[in-house]
C-alpha positions, 0 to 999 in steps of 0.5 A: 450477504458478501463473504466479509459480512461479519467483518463489517458486522464489527465496529468500524475500528475493529474493520481498520485493525483486522484490515491492518493486521493482514496488509502486514502480511503482505500486498496480495493478501489484500485482493480478496478484500479489494475484490469482495465489493465496495465496502471492501475496497474502501476498507482495504485503500484506508490510508492507515492500511496503506500505510501498513501495508507490507510492499516485500512480494512487490520488492521483489518484483520489481515489474510491479514498480513499473508504470505499465504494470497493473499493480502501480496504482495499488504501489502509489496509493502505498507511497501516498499513504506514507507507507516508509518501503513504497516510499523508498522503493518508489524513490529508487525507481525514479532515480533509476529510470529517470536519473531523476536524483532530486525528485527521488531526494525529495521523496525520501526528503518527506518520509516522516519516520514512525516514531517521530 
């Protein structure tokens, strides 16, 4: 049995709810789930979980957003899921790194606020 056998013995909706709570505390807190195995990785990369993931820590370390960063794939998944902060930070990266103002603005236009 894996370290998360108790978690996976619960109904799937609870898996996601618990993973979202963990994700809101920070992206780094998802690492044990990601490395725990296939089921943990699938749960950590669930769109709803990625959308809720706090990217505060990576935001304090902008090199995590660089294209050569090992963390980049995770950040990009957050962007694709519609994580508002990740999209905002990615738009800044595009504008600053490449001067891609139109691409940056388009990314920001694609963000849908949670109340809509």
